[in-house]
C-alpha positions as CSV (number, residue, x, y, z in Angstrom):
1,R,11.6,15.5,1.5
2,V,8.4,15.3,-0.5
3,L,8.9,14.8,-4.2
4,F,5.6,15.4,-5.9
5,R,7.0,15.2,-9.4
6,S,9.3,12.2,-9.0
7,K,8.8,9.1,-11.2
8,C,6.9,6.1,-10.1
9,I,8.7,2.8,-10.0
10,L,7.0,-0.5,-10.6
11,S,9.2,-3.6,-10.5
12,T,8.6,-7.3,-10.6
13,H,11.3,-9.6,-9.1
14,T,10.2,-13.0,-10.5
15,K,9.0,-14.2,-13.8
16,N,5.4,-14.8,-12.5
17,A,5.1,-11.8,-10.2
18,L,2.0,-9.7,-10.7
19,I,1.2,-6.1,-10.1
20,Q,-2.5,-5.4,-10.9
21,I,-3.8,-1.8,-10.7
22,G,-7.5,-0.9,-11.0
23,D,-9.2,2.0,-12.7
24,N,-9.0,5.7,-11.7
25,C,-5.9,5.3,-9.4
26,G,-3.5,8.1,-8.6
27,F,0.2,7.8,-7.9
28,S,2.9,10.4,-7.2
29,G,6.5,9.1,-6.8
30,V,5.3,5.7,-5.6
31,T,7.5,2.6,-5.5
32,I,5.7,-0.8,-6.0
33,G,7.8,-4.0,-5.9
34,A,6.4,-7.4,-6.3
35,F,8.0,-10.8,-5.8
36,E,4.6,-12.6,-5.8
37,K,1.5,-10.4,-6.1
38,I,0.2,-6.9,-5.4
39,V,-3.4,-6.1,-6.2
40,I,-4.6,-2.5,-6.0
41,G,-8.3,-1.9,-6.5
42,N,-10.2,1.0,-8.2
43,N,-10.1,4.6,-7.1
44,V,-7.0,4.2,-4.9
45,L,-4.9,7.3,-4.2
46,C,-1.3,7.0,-3.1
47,G,0.5,10.0,-1.7
48,A,4.0,11.0,-2.7
49,N,6.8,8.6,-1.7
50,T,4.5,5.7,-0.9
51,V,6.1,2.2,-0.9
52,I,4.1,-1.0,-1.5
53,T,6.0,-4.3,-1.4
54,D,5.2,-8.0,-0.9
55,F,8.7,-9.1,0.1
56,D,11.7,-7.9,2.1
57,W,14.0,-6.8,-0.7
58,H,17.0,-8.6,0.8
59,S,15.7,-12.0,-0.2
60,S,18.8,-13.1,-2.2
61,R,21.1,-12.7,0.8
62,Y,18.6,-13.5,3.6
63,P,15.7,-15.5,2.1
64,S,12.3,-14.8,3.4
65,E,8.8,-15.6,2.2
66,A,6.8,-13.2,0.0
67,K,3.2,-12.6,1.0
68,P,0.6,-10.9,-1.3
69,V,-0.6,-7.3,-0.7
70,I,-4.2,-6.5,-1.4
71,I,-5.5,-2.9,-1.4
72,H,-9.3,-2.7,-2.0
73,D,-11.3,0.0,-3.7
74,N,-11.5,3.6,-2.6
75,V,-8.4,3.5,-0.3
76,W,-6.3,6.6,0.3
77,L,-2.7,6.2,1.4
78,G,-1.1,9.4,2.8
79,L,2.3,10.5,1.7
80,N,5.4,8.5,2.9
81,T,3.3,5.5,3.8
82,V,4.9,2.1,3.6
83,I,2.8,-1.1,3.0
84,L,4.7,-4.3,3.8
85,K,4.2,-7.9,2.8
86,G,1.0,-9.8,3.8
87,V,-1.1,-6.6,4.3
88,E,-4.7,-6.3,3.2
89,I,-6.4,-2.9,3.4
90,G,-10.2,-2.9,3.3
91,Q,-12.3,-0.7,1.1
92,N,-12.9,3.0,1.9
93,S,-10.1,3.2,4.4
94,I,-7.7,6.0,4.9
95,I,-4.1,5.5,6.0
96,G,-2.4,8.6,7.5
97,A,0.8,10.1,6.3
98,S,4.1,8.4,7.2
99,S,2.4,5.2,8.5
100,L,4.1,1.9,8.5
101,V,1.5,-0.8,7.7
102,V,2.6,-4.2,8.9
103,K,-0.8,-5.8,9.6
104,S,-4.0,-5.8,7.7
105,I,-6.4,-2.9,8.2
106,P,-10.2,-3.4,8.0
107,A,-12.7,-1.6,5.7
108,N,-14.1,1.8,6.5
109,V,-11.5,3.1,9.0
110,I,-8.9,5.8,9.5
111,A,-5.6,4.3,10.5
112,A,-2.2,5.8,11.2
113,G,1.1,5.4,13.0
114,N,4.2,3.2,13.3
115,P,3.0,0.6,13.5
116,C,-0.3,1.6,11.8
117,K,-3.4,1.0,13.8
118,V,-7.1,1.9,13.6
119,I,-7.8,5.3,15.1
120,K,-11.4,5.8,14.0
121,Y,-14.2,3.9,12.3
122,I,-16.0,5.6,9.4
123,T,-19.8,5.3,9.6
124,D,-22.4,5.5,6.9
125,N,-22.9,9.2,7.5
126,G,-19.2,9.9,7.1
127,E,-18.4,10.5,10.8
């Protein structure tokens, strides 16, 4: 179910955790949870129900290492996308709807799937 009017949830789970969001970003029902660090650049659009997290959420019972998430400028995340710990998404990239991003994605690409992978490179003329 797509909830375009649902609330966004931003949560930090340690005293020194950081969530940094750049200018002109758009969110709709997004959940962002940081144990260490999540940095979102300028002009990033996050579709409904997107989840961005730098840890596994079950850390108290099954300890695991948090790893920062970096999303560079001009990225578009399709609805229902999940970005997991340690991922970096390069500038100008588009992540398709319902993608599970478990590895870093380079700049200037269209990527999608479970697991998310590059499906097309974006050239200077937009093709």
